[in-house]
N, CA, C, O and the ligand as a Tripos MOL2 file, in Angstrom:
@<TRIPOS>MOLECULE
protein
  317   315    80     0     0
PROTEIN
NO_CHARGES

@<TRIPOS>ATOM
      1 N          89.7330   92.8570  149.4750 N.3       1 MET1
      2 CA         88.7700   92.1510  148.6020 C.3       1 MET1
      3 C          88.3380   93.0630  147.4560 C.2       1 MET1
      4 O          88.2920   92.6640  146.2930 O.2       1 MET1
      5 N          88.0220   94.3130  147.8340 N.am      2 ALA2
      6 CA         87.5900   95.2670  146.8120 C.3       2 ALA2
      7 C          88.6970   95.4950  145.7890 C.2       2 ALA2
      8 O          88.4350   95.6970  144.6040 O.2       2 ALA2
      9 N          89.9410   95.4570  146.2710 N.am      3 ASP3
     10 CA         91.0640   95.7050  145.3710 C.3       3 ASP3
     11 C          91.1430   94.6540  144.2740 C.2       3 ASP3
     12 O          91.3580   94.9680  143.1030 O.2       3 ASP3
     13 N          90.9640   93.4000  144.6780 N.am      4 SER4
     14 CA         91.0950   92.3500  143.6830 C.3       4 SER4
     15 C          89.9820   92.4250  142.6420 C.2       4 SER4
     16 O          90.1850   92.0890  141.4750 O.2       4 SER4
     17 N          88.7920   92.8750  143.0810 N.am      5 ILE5
     18 CA         87.6960   93.0360  142.1190 C.3       5 ILE5
     19 C          88.0190   94.1730  141.1530 C.2       5 ILE5
     20 O          87.8130   94.0550  139.9450 O.2       5 ILE5
     21 N          88.5350   95.2920  141.7120 N.am      6 ASP6
     22 CA         88.9140   96.4130  140.8460 C.3       6 ASP6
     23 C          89.9560   95.9790  139.8300 C.2       6 ASP6
     24 O          89.8690   96.3170  138.6490 O.2       6 ASP6
     25 N          90.9360   95.2320  140.3000 N.am      7 ASN7
     26 CA         91.9910   94.7780  139.3960 C.3       7 ASN7
     27 C          91.4300   93.9010  138.2830 C.2       7 ASN7
     28 O          91.8250   94.0080  137.1220 O.2       7 ASN7
     29 N          90.5090   93.0410  138.6640 N.am      8 ALA8
     30 CA         89.9110   92.1480  137.6730 C.3       8 ALA8
     31 C          89.1350   92.9530  136.6400 C.2       8 ALA8
     32 O          89.1920   92.6760  135.4420 O.2       8 ALA8
     33 N          88.4070   93.9560  137.1290 N.am      9 GLN9
     34 CA         87.6280   94.7860  136.1940 C.3       9 GLN9
     35 C          88.5530   95.5640  135.2750 C.2       9 GLN9
     36 O          88.2820   95.7180  134.0840 O.2       9 GLN9
     37 N          89.6570   96.0570  135.8480 N.am     10 MET10
     38 CA         90.5870   96.8280  135.0430 C.3      10 MET10
     39 C          91.2270   95.9420  133.9710 C.2      10 MET10
     40 O          91.3600   96.3400  132.8140 O.2      10 MET10
     41 N          91.6120   94.7530  134.3730 N.am     11 ALA11
     42 CA         92.2240   93.8280  133.4260 C.3      11 ALA11
     43 C          91.2290   93.4820  132.3280 C.2      11 ALA11
     44 O          91.5890   93.3750  131.1550 O.2      11 ALA11
     45 N          89.9740   93.3090  132.7230 N.am     12 ASP12
     46 CA         88.9360   92.9870  131.7500 C.3      12 ASP12
     47 C          88.7650   94.1350  130.7650 C.2      12 ASP12
     48 O          88.6220   93.9230  129.5610 O.2      12 ASP12
     49 N          88.7820   95.3610  131.3000 N.am     13 GLN13
     50 CA         88.6000   96.5380  130.4510 C.3      13 GLN13
     51 C          89.7630   96.6860  129.4840 C.2      13 GLN13
     52 O          89.5620   96.9780  128.3050 O.2      13 GLN13
     53 N          90.9740   96.4850  129.9770 N.am     14 ILE14
     54 CA         92.1580   96.5950  129.1160 C.3      14 ILE14
     55 C          92.0850   95.5640  128.0030 C.2      14 ILE14
     56 O          92.3880   95.8460  126.8430 O.2      14 ILE14
     57 N          91.6740   94.3560  128.3880 N.am     15 HIS15
     58 CA         91.5540   93.2780  127.4100 C.3      15 HIS15
     59 C          90.5410   93.6480  126.3290 C.2      15 HIS15
     60 O          90.7750   93.4440  125.1370 O.2      15 HIS15
     61 N          89.3960   94.2020  126.7800 N.am     16 ARG16
     62 CA         88.3410   94.5540  125.8340 C.3      16 ARG16
     63 C          88.7990   95.6680  124.8900 C.2      16 ARG16
     64 O          88.5240   95.6390  123.6900 O.2      16 ARG16
     65 N          89.5070   96.6560  125.4640 N.am     17 GLU17
     66 CA         89.9880   97.7620  124.6310 C.3      17 GLU17
     67 C          91.0070   97.2670  123.6140 C.2      17 GLU17
     68 O          91.0490   97.7520  122.4830 O.2      17 GLU17
     69 N          91.8210   96.3080  124.0130 N.am     18 ALA18
     70 CA         92.8090   95.7570  123.0860 C.3      18 ALA18
     71 C          92.1050   95.0550  121.9290 C.2      18 ALA18
     72 O          92.5080   95.1780  120.7730 O.2      18 ALA18
     73 N          91.0580   94.3250  122.2560 N.am     19 LEU19
     74 CA         90.3040   93.6380  121.2030 C.3      19 LEU19
     75 C          89.6550   94.6400  120.2570 C.2      19 LEU19
     76 O          89.6810   94.4670  119.0390 O.2      19 LEU19
     77 N          89.0650   95.7030  120.8410 N.am     20 LEU20
     78 CA         88.3870   96.7040  120.0150 C.3      20 LEU20
     79 C          89.3680   97.4300  119.1140 C.2      20 LEU20
     80 O          89.0900   97.6460  117.9350 O.2      20 LEU20
     81 N          90.5220   97.8090  119.6650 N.am     21 SER21
     82 CA         91.4780   98.5580  118.8500 C.3      21 SER21
     83 C          92.0200   97.6800  117.7440 C.2      21 SER21
     84 O          92.3620   98.1680  116.6670 O.2      21 SER21
     85 N          92.1000   96.3710  118.0080 N.am     22 ARG22
     86 CA         92.5750   95.4610  116.9700 C.3      22 ARG22
     87 C          91.5470   95.3920  115.8340 C.2      22 ARG22
     88 O          91.9020   95.3510  114.6560 O.2      22 ARG22
     89 N          90.2570   95.3820  116.2230 N.am     23 ARG23
     90 CA         89.2100   95.2550  115.2170 C.3      23 ARG23
     91 C          89.0890   96.5410  114.4010 C.2      23 ARG23
     92 O          88.7570   96.5050  113.2160 O.2      23 ARG23
     93 N          89.3640   97.6890  115.0550 N.am     24 LYS24
     94 CA         89.2120   98.9740  114.3730 C.3      24 LYS24
     95 C          90.3040   99.1900  113.3340 C.2      24 LYS24
     96 O          90.1280   99.9570  112.3870 O.2      24 LYS24
     97 N          91.4320   98.5110  113.5170 N.am     25 ARG25
     98 CA         92.5540   98.7280  112.6180 C.3      25 ARG25
     99 C          92.1990   98.2930  111.1880 C.2      25 ARG25
    100 O          91.5540   97.2620  110.9950 O.2      25 ARG25
    101 N          92.6120   99.0660  110.2080 N.am     26 PRO26
    102 CA         92.3210   98.6660  108.8140 C.3      26 PRO26
    103 C          93.1360   97.4460  108.4160 C.2      26 PRO26
    104 O          93.8570   96.8780  109.2360 O.2      26 PRO26
    105 N          93.0210   97.0500  107.1750 N.am     27 LEU27
    106 CA         93.7490   95.8820  106.6810 C.3      27 LEU27
    107 C          95.2410   96.0410  106.9260 C.2      27 LEU27
    108 O          95.7670   97.1490  106.8220 O.2      27 LEU27
    109 N          95.9270   94.9620  107.2480 N.am     28 PRO28
    110 CA         97.3710   95.0510  107.4480 C.3      28 PRO28
    111 C          98.0710   95.6240  106.2140 C.2      28 PRO28
    112 O          97.6370   95.4280  105.0780 O.2      28 PRO28
    113 N          99.1670   96.3370  106.4750 N.am     29 ASN29
    114 CA         99.8550   97.0170  105.3820 C.3      29 ASN29
    115 C         100.3380   96.0540  104.3080 C.2      29 ASN29
    116 O         100.3660   96.3980  103.1270 O.2      29 ASN29
    117 N         100.7130   94.8600  104.7130 N.am     30 ARG30
    118 CA        101.2560   93.9390  103.7090 C.3      30 ARG30
    119 C         100.1960   93.5820  102.6620 C.2      30 ARG30
    120 O         100.5150   93.3570  101.4950 O.2      30 ARG30
    121 N          98.9160   93.5330  103.1000 N.am     31 ASP31
    122 CA         97.8480   93.2630  102.1490 C.3      31 ASP31
    123 C          97.6800   94.4330  101.1850 C.2      31 ASP31
    124 O          97.3940   94.2420  100.0030 O.2      31 ASP31
    125 N          97.8620   95.6520  101.7080 N.am     32 MET32
    126 CA         97.7560   96.8390  100.8720 C.3      32 MET32
    127 C          98.8860   96.8720   99.8470 C.2      32 MET32
    128 O          98.6820   97.2380   98.6890 O.2      32 MET32
    129 N         100.0740   96.4850  100.2890 N.am     33 ALA33
    130 CA        101.2490   96.6010   99.4270 C.3      33 ALA33
    131 C         101.2140   95.5570   98.3100 C.2      33 ALA33
    132 O         101.3210   95.8940   97.1310 O.2      33 ALA33
    133 N         101.0640   94.3080   98.6880 N.am     34 THR34
    134 CA        101.1280   93.2490   97.6900 C.3      34 THR34
    135 C          99.7460   92.9370   97.1250 C.2      34 THR34
    136 O          99.6050   92.5670   95.9590 O.2      34 THR34
    137 N          98.7440   93.0900   97.9610 N.am     35 GLY35
    138 CA         97.3890   92.7790   97.5250 C.3      35 GLY35
    139 C          97.1830   91.2830   97.5130 C.2      35 GLY35
    140 O          98.0730   90.5260   97.1250 O.2      35 GLY35
    141 N          95.9980   90.8550   97.9430 N.am     36 SER36
    142 CA         95.7070   89.4310   97.9060 C.3      36 SER36
    143 C          95.1820   89.0600   96.5260 C.2      36 SER36
    144 O          94.9690   87.8840   96.2310 O.2      36 SER36
    145 N          94.9750   90.0680   95.6830 N.am     37 SER37
    146 CA         94.4800   89.8280   94.3340 C.3      37 SER37
    147 C          95.6430   89.8820   93.3480 C.2      37 SER37
    148 O          96.6610   90.5190   93.6200 O.2      37 SER37
    149 N          95.4940   89.2230   92.2150 N.am     38 PRO38
    150 CA         96.5780   89.2210   91.2270 C.3      38 PRO38
    151 C          96.7920   90.6070   90.6340 C.2      38 PRO38
    152 O          95.8850   91.4390   90.6210 O.2      38 PRO38
    153 N          98.0120   90.8420   90.1390 N.am     39 ALA39
    154 CA         98.3300   92.1480   89.5600 C.3      39 ALA39
    155 C          97.6830   92.3060   88.1960 C.2      39 ALA39
    156 O          97.4770   93.4190   87.7130 O.2      39 ALA39
    157 N          97.3660   91.1710   87.5850 N.am     40 ARG40
    158 CA         96.7710   91.2340   86.2510 C.3      40 ARG40
    159 C          95.3890   90.6080   86.2510 C.2      40 ARG40
    160 O          95.1040   89.6650   86.9890 O.2      40 ARG40
    161 N          94.5380   91.1670   85.3960 N.am     41 CYS41
    162 CA         93.1640   90.6970   85.2590 C.3      41 CYS41
    163 C          93.1660   89.2830   84.6900 C.2      41 CYS41
    164 O          93.8550   89.0000   83.7090 O.2      41 CYS41
    165 N          92.3960   88.4060   85.3080 N.am     42 THR42
    166 CA         92.3220   87.0390   84.7970 C.3      42 THR42
    167 C          91.4120   86.9710   83.5720 C.2      42 THR42
    168 O          91.3850   85.9590   82.8710 O.2      42 THR42
    169 N          90.6750   88.0370   83.3160 N.am     43 GLY43
    170 CA         89.7820   88.0640   82.1690 C.3      43 GLY43
    171 C          90.4910   88.4690   80.8970 C.2      43 GLY43
    172 O          90.3900   87.7760   79.8840 O.2      43 GLY43
    173 N          91.2200   89.6000   80.9320 N.am     44 CYS44
    174 CA         91.8290   90.1310   79.7190 C.3      44 CYS44
    175 C          93.3460   90.2330   79.8240 C.2      44 CYS44
    176 O          94.0090   90.4920   78.8200 O.2      44 CYS44
    177 N          93.9090   90.0380   81.0110 N.am     45 GLY45
    178 CA         95.3520   90.0680   81.1610 C.3      45 GLY45
    179 C          95.9270   91.4580   81.3650 C.2      45 GLY45
    180 O          97.1390   91.6190   81.5150 O.2      45 GLY45
    181 N          95.0550   92.4650   81.3720 N.am     46 ASP46
    182 CA         95.5220   93.8230   81.6240 C.3      46 ASP46
    183 C          95.8930   93.9740   83.0950 C.2      46 ASP46
    184 O          95.3960   93.2430   83.9520 O.2      46 ASP46
    185 N          96.7750   94.9350   83.3740 N.am     47 ALA47
    186 CA         97.1500   95.2100   84.7550 C.3      47 ALA47
    187 C          95.9480   95.7930   85.4970 C.2      47 ALA47
    188 O          95.2360   96.6490   84.9730 O.2      47 ALA47
    189 N          95.7340   95.3130   86.7330 N.am     48 ILE48
    190 CA         94.6730   95.8630   87.5650 C.3      48 ILE48
    191 C          95.2910   97.0010   88.3790 C.2      48 ILE48
    192 O          96.2490   96.7680   89.1140 O.2      48 ILE48
    193 N          94.7700   98.2220   88.2680 N.am     49 PRO49
    194 CA         95.3560   99.3500   89.0020 C.3      49 PRO49
    195 C          95.3560   99.0880   90.5030 C.2      49 PRO49
    196 O          94.3960   98.5300   91.0340 O.2      49 PRO49
    197 N          96.4380   99.4910   91.1990 N.am     50 PRO50
    198 CA         96.5230   99.2630   92.6460 C.3      50 PRO50
    199 C          95.3390   99.8650   93.3920 C.2      50 PRO50
    200 O          94.9040   99.3330   94.4130 O.2      50 PRO50
    201 N          94.8150  100.9870   92.8720 N.am     51 GLU51
    202 CA         93.6640  101.6320   93.5330 C.3      51 GLU51
    203 C          92.4700  100.6850   93.5400 C.2      51 GLU51
    204 O          91.7400  100.5820   94.5270 O.2      51 GLU51
    205 N          92.2890   99.9940   92.4130 N.am     52 ARG52
    206 CA         91.1560   99.0720   92.3210 C.3      52 ARG52
    207 C          91.3810   97.8820   93.2500 C.2      52 ARG52
    208 O          90.4470   97.4170   93.9040 O.2      52 ARG52
    209 N          92.6140   97.3910   93.3080 N.am     53 ARG53
    210 CA         92.8900   96.2330   94.1660 C.3      53 ARG53
    211 C          92.7040   96.5830   95.6340 C.2      53 ARG53
    212 O          92.3570   95.7290   96.4500 O.2      53 ARG53
    213 N          92.9410   97.8650   95.9630 N.am     54 GLN54
    214 CA         92.7110   98.3010   97.3370 C.3      54 GLN54
    215 C          91.2220   98.4700   97.6000 C.2      54 GLN54
    216 O          90.7150   98.1300   98.6690 O.2      54 GLN54
    217 N          90.5330   99.0080   96.5860 N.am     55 ALA55
    218 CA         89.0980   99.2790   96.7480 C.3      55 ALA55
    219 C          88.3030   97.9830   96.7590 C.2      55 ALA55
    220 O          87.3130   97.8650   97.4820 O.2      55 ALA55
    221 N          88.7330   97.0080   95.9580 N.am     56 VAL56
    222 CA         88.0360   95.7200   95.8790 C.3      56 VAL56
    223 C          89.0380   94.6120   96.1770 C.2      56 VAL56
    224 O          89.5240   93.9470   95.2620 O.2      56 VAL56
    225 N          89.3500   94.4090   97.4760 N.am     57 PRO57
    226 CA         90.3540   93.3920   97.8290 C.3      57 PRO57
    227 C          89.9590   92.0110   97.3240 C.2      57 PRO57
    228 O          88.8140   91.5840   97.4670 O.2      57 PRO57
    229 N          90.9180   91.3290   96.7370 N.am     58 GLY58
    230 CA         90.6790   89.9650   96.2880 C.3      58 GLY58
    231 C          90.1390   89.8800   94.8710 C.2      58 GLY58
    232 O          89.9070   88.7850   94.3570 O.2      58 GLY58
    233 N          89.9380   91.0260   94.2370 N.am     59 THR59
    234 CA         89.3900   90.9700   92.8800 C.3      59 THR59
    235 C          90.4300   90.4360   91.9090 C.2      59 THR59
    236 O          91.6180   90.7320   92.0370 O.2      59 THR59
    237 N          89.9850   89.6580   90.9480 N.am     60 ALA60
    238 CA         90.8840   89.1100   89.9410 C.3      60 ALA60
    239 C          90.5530   89.6860   88.5720 C.2      60 ALA60
    240 O          91.1090   89.2630   87.5580 O.2      60 ALA60
    241 N          89.6370   90.6620   88.5510 N.am     61 LEU61
    242 CA         89.1950   91.2440   87.2780 C.3      61 LEU61
    243 C          89.4160   92.7490   87.2980 C.2      61 LEU61
    244 O          89.3020   93.3890   88.3430 O.2      61 LEU61
    245 N          89.7320   93.3080   86.1320 N.am     62 CYS62
    246 CA         89.8120   94.7530   86.0180 C.3      62 CYS62
    247 C          88.3810   95.3110   86.0190 C.2      62 CYS62
    248 O          87.4100   94.5550   85.9800 O.2      62 CYS62
    249 N          88.2710   96.6200   86.0650 N.am     63 ALA63
    250 CA         86.9490   97.2470   86.1660 C.3      63 ALA63
    251 C          86.0840   96.8740   84.9690 C.2      63 ALA63
    252 O          84.8990   96.5770   85.1200 O.2      63 ALA63
    253 N          86.6850   96.8900   83.7700 N.am     64 ASP64
    254 CA         85.9280   96.5660   82.5580 C.3      64 ASP64
    255 C          85.3800   95.1440   82.6180 C.2      64 ASP64
    256 O          84.1970   94.9060   82.3730 O.2      64 ASP64
    257 N          86.2690   94.2030   82.9510 N.am     65 CYS65
    258 CA         85.8560   92.8040   82.9950 C.3      65 CYS65
    259 C          84.8490   92.5570   84.1130 C.2      65 CYS65
    260 O          83.9290   91.7540   83.9580 O.2      65 CYS65
    261 N          85.0210   93.2450   85.2360 N.am     66 ALA66
    262 CA         84.0940   93.0770   86.3530 C.3      66 ALA66
    263 C          82.7050   93.5540   85.9560 C.2      66 ALA66
    264 O          81.7070   92.9090   86.2770 O.2      66 ALA66
    265 N          82.6420   94.6890   85.2530 N.am     67 THR67
    266 CA         81.3610   95.2150   84.7730 C.3      67 THR67
    267 C          80.7170   94.2340   83.8130 C.2      67 THR67
    268 O          79.5240   93.9420   83.8910 O.2      67 THR67
    269 N          81.5470   93.7320   82.8990 N.am     68 ASP68
    270 CA         81.0740   92.7610   81.9220 C.3      68 ASP68
    271 C          80.5580   91.5070   82.6250 C.2      68 ASP68
    272 O          79.4970   90.9780   82.2950 O.2      68 ASP68
    273 N          81.3370   91.0500   83.6010 N.am     69 HIS69
    274 CA         80.9970   89.8400   84.3590 C.3      69 HIS69
    275 C          79.6710   90.0310   85.0960 C.2      69 HIS69
    276 O          78.8150   89.1470   85.0900 O.2      69 HIS69
    277 N          79.5090   91.2070   85.7360 N.am     70 GLU70
    278 CA         78.2780   91.4780   86.4780 C.3      70 GLU70
    279 C          77.0810   91.5310   85.5390 C.2      70 GLU70
    280 O          75.9990   91.0380   85.8560 O.2      70 GLU70
    281 N          77.3010   92.1430   84.3670 N.am     71 ARG71
    282 CA         76.2030   92.2590   83.4100 C.3      71 ARG71
    283 C          75.7580   90.8660   82.9650 C.2      71 ARG71
    284 O          74.5670   90.5730   82.8640 O.2      71 ARG71
    285 N          76.7540   90.0200   82.7020 N.am     72 ARG72
    286 CA         76.4230   88.6630   82.2520 C.3      72 ARG72
    287 C          75.7230   87.8690   83.3590 C.2      72 ARG72
    288 O          74.7740   87.1290   83.1000 O.2      72 ARG72
    289 N          76.2060   88.0320   84.5970 N.am     73 ALA73
    290 CA         75.5910   87.3230   85.7210 C.3      73 ALA73
    291 C          74.1490   87.7700   85.9020 C.2      73 ALA73
    292 O          73.2710   86.9610   86.2000 O.2      73 ALA73
    293 N          73.9090   89.0850   85.7160 N.am     74 ARG74
    294 CA         72.5560   89.6040   85.8510 C.3      74 ARG74
    295 C          71.6430   89.0250   84.7510 C.2      74 ARG74
    296 O          70.4840   88.6940   84.9990 O.2      74 ARG74
    297 N          72.1900   88.9150   83.5470 N.am     75 GLN75
    298 CA         71.4040   88.3710   82.4430 C.3      75 GLN75
    299 C          71.0500   86.9180   82.7130 C.2      75 GLN75
    300 O          69.9450   86.4680   82.4090 O.2      75 GLN75
    301 N          72.0030   86.1880   83.2900 N.am     76 GLN76
    302 CA         71.7600   84.7740   83.5730 C.3      76 GLN76
    303 C          70.6690   84.5990   84.6100 C.2      76 GLN76
    304 O          69.9240   83.6190   84.5880 O.2      76 GLN76
    305 N          70.5820   85.5780   85.5380 N.am     77 ARG77
    306 CA         69.5480   85.4890   86.5510 C.3      77 ARG77
    307 C          68.2230   86.0190   86.0470 C.2      77 ARG77
    308 O          67.1980   85.9300   86.7240 O.2      77 ARG77
    309 N          68.2610   86.5840   84.8200 N.am     78 GLY78
    310 CA         67.0420   87.0660   84.2030 C.3      78 GLY78
    311 C          66.5480   88.3820   84.7590 C.2      78 GLY78
    312 O          65.3490   88.6600   84.7380 O.2      78 GLY78
    313 N          67.4740   89.2020   85.2630 N.am     79 ILE79
    314 CA         67.0710   90.5150   85.7760 C.3      79 ILE79
    315 C          67.2910   91.5820   84.6840 C.2      79 ILE79
    316 O          67.0150   92.7610   84.9070 O.2      79 ILE79
    317 ZN         90.0790   92.6480   82.3750 Zn       80 ZN80
@<TRIPOS>BOND
     1     1     2 1
     2     2     3 1
     3     3     4 2
     4     3     5 am
     5     5     6 1
     6     6     7 1
     7     7     8 2
     8     7     9 am
     9     9    10 1
    10    10    11 1
    11    11    12 2
    12    11    13 am
    13    13    14 1
    14    14    15 1
    15    15    16 2
    16    15    17 am
    17    17    18 1
    18    18    19 1
    19    19    20 2
    20    19    21 am
    21    21    22 1
    22    22    23 1
    23    23    24 2
    24    23    25 am
    25    25    26 1
    26    26    27 1
    27    27    28 2
    28    27    29 am
    29    29    30 1
    30    30    31 1
    31    31    32 2
    32    31    33 am
    33    33    34 1
    34    34    35 1
    35    35    36 2
    36    35    37 am
    37    37    38 1
    38    38    39 1
    39    39    40 2
    40    39    41 am
    41    41    42 1
    42    42    43 1
    43    43    44 2
    44    43    45 am
    45    45    46 1
    46    46    47 1
    47    47    48 2
    48    47    49 am
    49    49    50 1
    50    50    51 1
    51    51    52 2
    52    51    53 am
    53    53    54 1
    54    54    55 1
    55    55    56 2
    56    55    57 am
    57    57    58 1
    58    58    59 1
    59    59    60 2
    60    59    61 am
    61    61    62 1
    62    62    63 1
    63    63    64 2
    64    63    65 am
    65    65    66 1
    66    66    67 1
    67    67    68 2
    68    67    69 am
    69    69    70 1
    70    70    71 1
    71    71    72 2
    72    71    73 am
    73    73    74 1
    74    74    75 1
    75    75    76 2
    76    75    77 am
    77    77    78 1
    78    78    79 1
    79    79    80 2
    80    79    81 am
    81    81    82 1
    82    82    83 1
    83    83    84 2
    84    83    85 am
    85    85    86 1
    86    86    87 1
    87    87    88 2
    88    87    89 am
    89    89    90 1
    90    90    91 1
    91    91    92 2
    92    91    93 am
    93    93    94 1
    94    94    95 1
    95    95    96 2
    96    95    97 am
    97    97    98 1
    98    98    99 1
    99    99   100 2
   100    99   101 am
   101   101   102 1
   102   102   103 1
   103   103   104 2
   104   103   105 am
   105   105   106 1
   106   106   107 1
   107   107   108 2
   108   107   109 am
   109   109   110 1
   110   110   111 1
   111   111   112 2
   112   111   113 am
   113   113   114 1
   114   114   115 1
   115   115   116 2
   116   115   117 am
   117   117   118 1
   118   118   119 1
   119   119   120 2
   120   119   121 am
   121   121   122 1
   122   122   123 1
   123   123   124 2
   124   123   125 am
   125   125   126 1
   126   126   127 1
   127   127   128 2
   128   127   129 am
   129   129   130 1
   130   130   131 1
   131   131   132 2
   132   131   133 am
   133   133   134 1
   134   134   135 1
   135   135   136 2
   136   135   137 am
   137   137   138 1
   138   138   139 1
   139   139   140 2
   140   139   141 am
   141   141   142 1
   142   142   143 1
   143   143   144 2
   144   143   145 am
   145   145   146 1
   146   146   147 1
   147   147   148 2
   148   147   149 am
   149   149   150 1
   150   150   151 1
   151   151   152 2
   152   151   153 am
   153   153   154 1
   154   154   155 1
   155   155   156 2
   156   155   157 am
   157   157   158 1
   158   158   159 1
   159   159   160 2
   160   159   161 am
   161   161   162 1
   162   162   163 1
   163   163   164 2
   164   163   165 am
   165   165   166 1
   166   166   167 1
   167   167   168 2
   168   167   169 am
   169   169   170 1
   170   170   171 1
   171   171   172 2
   172   171   173 am
   173   173   174 1
   174   174   175 1
   175   175   176 2
   176   175   177 am
   177   177   178 1
   178   178   179 1
   179   179   180 2
   180   179   181 am
   181   181   182 1
   182   182   183 1
   183   183   184 2
   184   183   185 am
   185   185   186 1
   186   186   187 1
   187   187   188 2
   188   187   189 am
   189   189   190 1
   190   190   191 1
   191   191   192 2
   192   191   193 am
   193   193   194 1
   194   194   195 1
   195   195   196 2
   196   195   197 am
   197   197   198 1
   198   198   199 1
   199   199   200 2
   200   199   201 am
   201   201   202 1
   202   202   203 1
   203   203   204 2
   204   203   205 am
   205   205   206 1
   206   206   207 1
   207   207   208 2
   208   207   209 am
   209   209   210 1
   210   210   211 1
   211   211   212 2
   212   211   213 am
   213   213   214 1
   214   214   215 1
   215   215   216 2
   216   215   217 am
   217   217   218 1
   218   218   219 1
   219   219   220 2
   220   219   221 am
   221   221   222 1
   222   222   223 1
   223   223   224 2
   224   223   225 am
   225   225   226 1
   226   226   227 1
   227   227   228 2
   228   227   229 am
   229   229   230 1
   230   230   231 1
   231   231   232 2
   232   231   233 am
   233   233   234 1
   234   234   235 1
   235   235   236 2
   236   235   237 am
   237   237   238 1
   238   238   239 1
   239   239   240 2
   240   239   241 am
   241   241   242 1
   242   242   243 1
   243   243   244 2
   244   243   245 am
   245   245   246 1
   246   246   247 1
   247   247   248 2
   248   247   249 am
   249   249   250 1
   250   250   251 1
   251   251   252 2
   252   251   253 am
   253   253   254 1
   254   254   255 1
   255   255   256 2
   256   255   257 am
   257   257   258 1
   258   258   259 1
   259   259   260 2
   260   259   261 am
   261   261   262 1
   262   262   263 1
   263   263   264 2
   264   263   265 am
   265   265   266 1
   266   266   267 1
   267   267   268 2
   268   267   269 am
   269   269   270 1
   270   270   271 1
   271   271   272 2
   272   271   273 am
   273   273   274 1
   274   274   275 1
   275   275   276 2
   276   275   277 am
   277   277   278 1
   278   278   279 1
   279   279   280 2
   280   279   281 am
   281   281   282 1
   282   282   283 1
   283   283   284 2
   284   283   285 am
   285   285   286 1
   286   286   287 1
   287   287   288 2
   288   287   289 am
   289   289   290 1
   290   290   291 1
   291   291   292 2
   292   291   293 am
   293   293   294 1
   294   294   295 1
   295   295   296 2
   296   295   297 am
   297   297   298 1
   298   298   299 1
   299   299   300 2
   300   299   301 am
   301   301   302 1
   302   302   303 1
   303   303   304 2
   304   303   305 am
   305   305   306 1
   306   306   307 1
   307   307   308 2
   308   307   309 am
   309   309   310 1
   310   310   311 1
   311   311   312 2
   312   311   313 am
   313   313   314 1
   314   314   315 1
   315   315   316 2
@<TRIPOS>SUBSTRUCTURE
     1 MET1         2 RESIDUE 1 A MET
     2 ALA2         6 RESIDUE 1 A ALA
     3 ASP3        10 RESIDUE 1 A ASP
     4 SER4        14 RESIDUE 1 A SER
     5 ILE5        18 RESIDUE 1 A ILE
     6 ASP6        22 RESIDUE 1 A ASP
     7 ASN7        26 RESIDUE 1 A ASN
     8 ALA8        30 RESIDUE 1 A ALA
     9 GLN9        34 RESIDUE 1 A GLN
    10 MET10       38 RESIDUE 1 A MET
    11 ALA11       42 RESIDUE 1 A ALA
    12 ASP12       46 RESIDUE 1 A ASP
    13 GLN13       50 RESIDUE 1 A GLN
    14 ILE14       54 RESIDUE 1 A ILE
    15 HIS15       58 RESIDUE 1 A HIS
    16 ARG16       62 RESIDUE 1 A ARG
    17 GLU17       66 RESIDUE 1 A GLU
    18 ALA18       70 RESIDUE 1 A ALA
    19 LEU19       74 RESIDUE 1 A LEU
    20 LEU20       78 RESIDUE 1 A LEU
    21 SER21       82 RESIDUE 1 A SER
    22 ARG22       86 RESIDUE 1 A ARG
    23 ARG23       90 RESIDUE 1 A ARG
    24 LYS24       94 RESIDUE 1 A LYS
    25 ARG25       98 RESIDUE 1 A ARG
    26 PRO26      102 RESIDUE 1 A PRO
    27 LEU27      106 RESIDUE 1 A LEU
    28 PRO28      110 RESIDUE 1 A PRO
    29 ASN29      114 RESIDUE 1 A ASN
    30 ARG30      118 RESIDUE 1 A ARG
    31 ASP31      122 RESIDUE 1 A ASP
    32 MET32      126 RESIDUE 1 A MET
    33 ALA33      130 RESIDUE 1 A ALA
    34 THR34      134 RESIDUE 1 A THR
    35 GLY35      138 RESIDUE 1 A GLY
    36 SER36      142 RESIDUE 1 A SER
    37 SER37      146 RESIDUE 1 A SER
    38 PRO38      150 RESIDUE 1 A PRO
    39 ALA39      154 RESIDUE 1 A ALA
    40 ARG40      158 RESIDUE 1 A ARG
    41 CYS41      162 RESIDUE 1 A CYS
    42 THR42      166 RESIDUE 1 A THR
    43 GLY43      170 RESIDUE 1 A GLY
    44 CYS44      174 RESIDUE 1 A CYS
    45 GLY45      178 RESIDUE 1 A GLY
    46 ASP46      182 RESIDUE 1 A ASP
    47 ALA47      186 RESIDUE 1 A ALA
    48 ILE48      190 RESIDUE 1 A ILE
    49 PRO49      194 RESIDUE 1 A PRO
    50 PRO50      198 RESIDUE 1 A PRO
    51 GLU51      202 RESIDUE 1 A GLU
    52 ARG52      206 RESIDUE 1 A ARG
    53 ARG53      210 RESIDUE 1 A ARG
    54 GLN54      214 RESIDUE 1 A GLN
    55 ALA55      218 RESIDUE 1 A ALA
    56 VAL56      222 RESIDUE 1 A VAL
    57 PRO57      226 RESIDUE 1 A PRO
    58 GLY58      230 RESIDUE 1 A GLY
    59 THR59      234 RESIDUE 1 A THR
    60 ALA60      238 RESIDUE 1 A ALA
    61 LEU61      242 RESIDUE 1 A LEU
    62 CYS62      246 RESIDUE 1 A CYS
    63 ALA63      250 RESIDUE 1 A ALA
    64 ASP64      254 RESIDUE 1 A ASP
    65 CYS65      258 RESIDUE 1 A CYS
    66 ALA66      262 RESIDUE 1 A ALA
    67 THR67      266 RESIDUE 1 A THR
    68 ASP68      270 RESIDUE 1 A ASP
    69 HIS69      274 RESIDUE 1 A HIS
    70 GLU70      278 RESIDUE 1 A GLU
    71 ARG71      282 RESIDUE 1 A ARG
    72 ARG72      286 RESIDUE 1 A ARG
    73 ALA73      290 RESIDUE 1 A ALA
    74 ARG74      294 RESIDUE 1 A ARG
    75 GLN75      298 RESIDUE 1 A GLN
    76 GLN76      302 RESIDUE 1 A GLN
    77 ARG77      306 RESIDUE 1 A ARG
    78 GLY78      310 RESIDUE 1 A GLY
    79 ILE79      314 RESIDUE 1 A ILE
    80 ZN80       317 GROUP 0 **** ****
């Protein structure tokens, strides 16, 4: 009886560790390689550096346009 409980606990622990290690893993490599964001800025059409696309996944704006966009959004909110 004790054995089956130990086995159940062990299986539970293995399952939990598998879930944790999956969550700890960074973004899949394919997302890093291709990026979920476009290669070019939708604002000015300039190429978005891969470093920026990695740092800000999903961004469609280059750093300049993003700064400009944020400034305008802040002005609209009256801050
Ligand atoms: Zn731009």
